[in-house]
C-alpha positions as CSV (number, residue, x, y, z in Angstrom):
1,F,-17.0,-21.0,-31.9
2,K,-17.5,-22.4,-28.4
3,I,-17.5,-19.3,-26.2
4,N,-17.4,-19.5,-22.4
5,G,-17.0,-17.1,-19.5
6,I,-14.7,-18.3,-16.7
7,T,-14.4,-16.7,-13.3
8,G,-13.2,-17.6,-9.8
9,H,-16.7,-18.7,-9.0
10,N,-16.2,-21.8,-11.2
11,S,-14.5,-24.7,-9.4
12,V,-11.0,-25.6,-10.5
13,L,-12.3,-28.8,-12.0
14,E,-15.0,-27.0,-13.8
15,R,-12.6,-24.4,-15.2
16,S,-10.3,-27.2,-16.5
17,S,-13.2,-28.6,-18.5
18,L,-14.3,-25.1,-19.8
19,W,-10.7,-24.3,-20.9
20,A,-10.5,-27.7,-22.7
21,E,-13.8,-27.3,-24.7
22,S,-13.6,-23.5,-25.5
23,Q,-12.2,-21.8,-28.6
24,F,-12.9,-18.3,-27.1
25,V,-12.8,-17.5,-23.4
26,I,-13.9,-14.4,-21.5
27,S,-12.2,-14.2,-18.1
28,T,-10.5,-11.9,-15.5
29,P,-6.7,-11.7,-15.7
30,Q,-6.4,-13.0,-12.2
31,T,-8.3,-16.2,-13.0
32,V,-6.3,-16.8,-16.2
33,Q,-3.0,-16.3,-14.3
34,K,-4.0,-18.7,-11.6
35,D,-5.1,-21.4,-14.1
36,I,-1.9,-21.0,-16.0
37,E,0.1,-21.5,-12.8
38,R,-2.0,-24.6,-11.9
39,G,-1.5,-26.0,-15.4
40,N,-5.3,-25.9,-16.1
41,I,-4.8,-24.3,-19.5
42,F,-3.3,-25.9,-22.6
43,L,-2.1,-22.6,-24.0
44,N,-1.0,-24.0,-27.3
45,K,-4.6,-24.1,-28.5
46,F,-5.0,-20.3,-28.1
47,Y,-3.5,-17.8,-30.5
48,L,-4.9,-14.4,-29.6
49,L,-5.0,-12.6,-26.3
50,I,-7.3,-9.5,-26.1
51,V,-6.6,-7.2,-23.2
52,D,-9.2,-4.7,-22.1
53,E,-8.3,-1.8,-19.8
54,A,-4.7,-2.3,-20.9
55,H,-3.5,0.6,-18.7
56,R,-3.7,-1.8,-15.7
57,A,-0.7,-3.7,-17.2
58,T,1.8,-2.3,-14.8
59,G,4.1,-3.8,-12.1
60,N,3.2,-7.4,-11.5
61,Y,-0.5,-7.1,-12.3
62,S,-1.9,-10.3,-13.7
63,Y,-2.1,-8.9,-17.2
64,V,1.7,-8.7,-17.3
65,N,2.1,-12.3,-16.3
66,V,-0.5,-13.6,-18.7
67,A,1.0,-11.6,-21.6
68,K,4.4,-13.1,-20.8
69,A,3.1,-16.7,-20.8
70,I,1.4,-16.0,-24.2
71,S,4.4,-14.2,-25.7
72,D,6.7,-17.2,-24.9
73,L,4.8,-19.2,-27.5
74,P,5.5,-18.8,-31.2
75,G,3.1,-17.2,-33.6
76,R,0.8,-15.7,-30.9
77,R,-0.8,-12.2,-31.1
78,L,-1.9,-9.8,-28.5
79,L,-4.5,-6.9,-28.9
80,A,-4.6,-4.4,-26.1
81,M,-7.1,-1.6,-25.8
82,T,-7.6,1.3,-23.4
83,A,-9.2,4.7,-23.3
84,S,-6.7,5.8,-20.6
85,P,-3.2,4.9,-21.7
86,G,-1.5,7.3,-19.3
87,S,-0.6,10.9,-19.0
88,N,3.1,10.6,-20.0
89,N,5.3,8.6,-22.2
90,E,7.0,6.8,-19.3
91,K,3.7,5.1,-18.3
92,I,2.8,4.3,-21.9
93,D,6.3,2.8,-22.5
94,E,5.9,0.7,-19.3
95,I,2.6,-0.7,-20.7
96,K,4.1,-1.4,-24.1
97,N,7.1,-3.2,-22.5
98,N,4.9,-5.3,-20.2
99,L,2.5,-6.4,-22.9
100,F,5.2,-6.8,-25.6
101,I,3.5,-4.3,-27.8
102,K,5.2,-3.5,-31.1
103,N,2.7,-1.3,-32.9
104,V,0.4,1.4,-31.4
105,I,-2.7,2.8,-33.0
106,I,-4.2,6.0,-31.6
107,K,-7.7,7.1,-32.5
108,T,-9.1,10.5,-31.6
109,D,-12.5,12.2,-32.3
110,R,-10.9,13.9,-35.3
111,D,-10.0,10.8,-37.2
112,P,-12.0,10.4,-40.4
113,D,-13.4,7.0,-39.5
114,I,-14.4,8.2,-36.0
115,I,-15.7,11.8,-36.6
116,E,-19.0,10.9,-38.0
117,Y,-20.0,9.0,-34.8
118,V,-18.9,11.9,-32.5
119,K,-21.2,14.7,-31.6
120,G,-19.8,18.1,-30.9
121,S,-19.1,18.9,-27.2
122,D,-17.6,21.6,-25.1
123,I,-15.1,20.4,-22.5
124,E,-14.5,22.2,-19.2
125,P,-12.0,20.6,-16.9
126,I,-13.1,20.3,-13.3
127,F,-10.5,19.6,-10.7
128,I,-11.6,17.7,-7.6
129,A,-9.3,17.4,-4.6
130,P,-8.9,14.0,-2.9
131,A,-10.6,13.5,0.5
132,E,-8.4,14.0,3.6
133,E,-8.3,10.3,4.3
134,Q,-7.1,9.7,0.8
135,K,-4.3,12.2,1.1
136,K,-3.2,10.8,4.5
137,C,-3.2,7.2,3.2
138,I,-1.1,8.2,0.1
139,E,1.3,10.1,2.4
140,Y,1.9,7.0,4.5
141,L,2.4,4.8,1.4
142,H,4.9,7.3,0.0
143,K,6.8,7.2,3.2
144,A,6.8,3.4,3.2
145,K,8.1,3.5,-0.4
146,D,10.9,5.9,0.6
147,E,11.9,3.6,3.4
148,I,12.3,0.6,1.1
149,L,14.1,2.7,-1.5
150,G,16.5,4.1,1.1
151,N,17.4,0.5,2.2
152,L,17.9,-0.6,-1.4
153,Q,20.1,2.4,-2.2
154,V,22.6,1.2,0.5
155,K,23.0,-2.1,-1.3
156,F,22.4,-0.9,-4.9
157,P,23.8,2.6,-5.5
158,F,22.3,2.8,-9.0
159,V,18.8,3.0,-7.5
160,R,17.5,6.6,-7.7
161,K,15.7,8.1,-4.7
162,R,12.8,9.1,-6.9
163,S,12.8,5.9,-9.0
164,S,9.6,5.6,-11.1
165,R,7.6,2.5,-11.6
166,A,9.3,2.0,-15.0
167,D,12.7,2.4,-13.4
168,M,11.8,-0.3,-10.8
169,S,10.5,-2.7,-13.5
170,Q,13.8,-2.2,-15.4
171,Y,15.8,-2.9,-12.2
172,I,13.8,-6.1,-11.7
173,R,14.5,-7.3,-15.2
174,D,18.3,-6.5,-14.9
175,L,18.7,-8.1,-11.5
176,S,16.6,-11.2,-12.6
177,A,19.0,-11.7,-15.5
178,R,22.0,-11.4,-13.2
179,A,20.5,-13.8,-10.7
180,V,19.8,-16.4,-13.5
181,A,23.3,-15.9,-14.7
182,G,24.7,-17.0,-11.4
183,E,24.3,-14.2,-8.8
184,K,21.8,-16.3,-6.8
185,K,21.8,-14.0,-3.8
186,L,19.9,-11.4,-5.9
187,F,16.8,-13.6,-5.8
188,S,16.3,-12.5,-2.2
189,D,16.6,-8.8,-3.1
190,I,14.2,-8.7,-6.1
191,P,11.0,-9.0,-3.9
192,Y,11.8,-5.6,-2.4
193,F,11.8,-3.9,-5.8
194,T,8.5,-5.6,-6.6
195,A,7.1,-4.3,-3.3
196,V,8.0,-0.7,-4.3
197,V,6.1,-1.3,-7.6
198,R,3.0,-2.6,-5.8
199,L,3.1,0.3,-3.3
200,D,3.1,2.7,-6.2
201,V,0.2,0.9,-7.8
202,L,-1.8,1.0,-4.6
203,S,-1.1,4.7,-4.2
204,E,-2.3,5.4,-7.7
205,Y,-5.5,3.4,-7.2
206,I,-6.3,5.3,-4.1
207,E,-5.5,8.7,-5.6
208,T,-7.2,8.2,-9.0
209,Q,-10.0,5.7,-8.3
210,G,-10.8,6.0,-4.6
211,M,-10.3,4.2,-1.4
212,E,-12.7,1.3,-2.3
213,I,-10.5,0.3,-5.2
214,G,-7.4,0.7,-3.1
215,L,-9.0,-1.6,-0.5
216,D,-9.8,-4.2,-3.2
217,Y,-6.1,-4.2,-4.2
218,L,-5.0,-4.4,-0.6
219,N,-7.3,-7.4,0.0
220,E,-5.9,-9.0,-3.1
221,M,-2.4,-8.7,-1.7
222,E,-3.4,-9.8,1.8
223,N,-5.3,-12.9,0.7
224,S,-3.5,-13.9,-2.5
225,E,-2.1,-17.4,-2.7
226,E,0.4,-16.3,-5.4
227,K,4.0,-16.5,-4.0
228,S,5.2,-13.2,-5.3
229,M,2.2,-11.4,-3.8
230,M,2.6,-13.2,-0.5
231,R,6.3,-12.1,-0.3
232,T,5.3,-8.5,-1.1
233,Y,2.7,-8.4,1.7
234,G,5.2,-10.0,4.1
235,I,7.7,-7.2,3.4
236,L,5.2,-4.4,3.6
237,S,3.5,-5.7,6.7
238,K,6.7,-5.0,8.6
239,I,6.7,-1.3,7.8
240,S,4.9,0.9,10.2
241,Y,3.9,3.5,7.6
242,F,2.3,0.8,5.5
243,Q,0.3,-0.4,8.5
244,D,-0.8,3.1,9.2
245,A,-2.1,3.3,5.6
246,V,-3.8,-0.1,6.0
247,D,-5.6,1.1,9.2
248,I,-7.0,4.1,7.4
249,L,-8.1,2.0,4.4
250,K,-9.9,-0.6,6.6
251,K,-11.4,1.8,9.1
252,R,-12.5,4.6,6.8
253,S,-13.4,3.0,3.5
254,G,-16.9,2.1,4.8
255,E,-17.8,5.8,5.4
256,Y,-15.8,7.2,2.6
257,I,-17.6,8.9,-0.3
258,N,-15.5,9.3,-3.4
259,P,-15.2,13.1,-4.1
260,K,-15.6,12.4,-7.8
261,F,-19.1,10.9,-7.1
262,R,-20.0,13.9,-5.0
263,G,-18.8,16.3,-7.7
264,A,-20.8,14.4,-10.4
265,L,-23.9,14.5,-8.2
266,N,-23.5,18.3,-7.6
267,L,-23.2,18.8,-11.4
268,C,-26.3,16.8,-12.1
269,E,-28.3,18.6,-9.4
270,N,-27.2,22.1,-10.6
271,T,-27.7,21.4,-14.3
């Protein structure tokens, strides 16, 4: 097999050559999506997509778009893996739908083919509160989300006030089908549903992984050349609550210390 790694550091011309000569490619989902959009990849030569960290396949994340491109071809297979599938069935169902997953295999430390490799351990949950800047940032993002949802409810009564990410994804699929069938005006409304999904993803990143990861996702939205992402940022940048959250992310991320890191350090020092 000819195996190559492809990243955004490779030039577009270099990536085209690497895709053409490779039988197996290791790459980031963002790079793969951009190369698919540019027509750099002859997808017909690839038959298996392996997705790591599959729990990221939510909203309009690149995994979702790459999986859709592969699934549109006959006879293709997708293998998705994650150690953190989600805390509830709703999130797991969203990942399954987004990656077109038909069969799920769950392995625990009690499975016969796993247990011999697992040493016994005692588990003690430790709950760590988010930093104040995290909480304030999330509060502003929730208010921005509520503002968009409130406007959408005026036009679309079926939208629930506390619509989940899975609800929004379903709304997008339903409205897209209606738009394609002839209701062309809906194409201008769908980006607002997508914006809600991306707000939710940003909030989750800040809450669960810290402000640095939230800032990375924000920068991706702000600097993306992808049309859908550009529309999202255009919508969000007009909302004052979103701008308040952006100000906190950009001004406080440099001095921010993830409470999980601090908690882990305290445990190490006191053990």
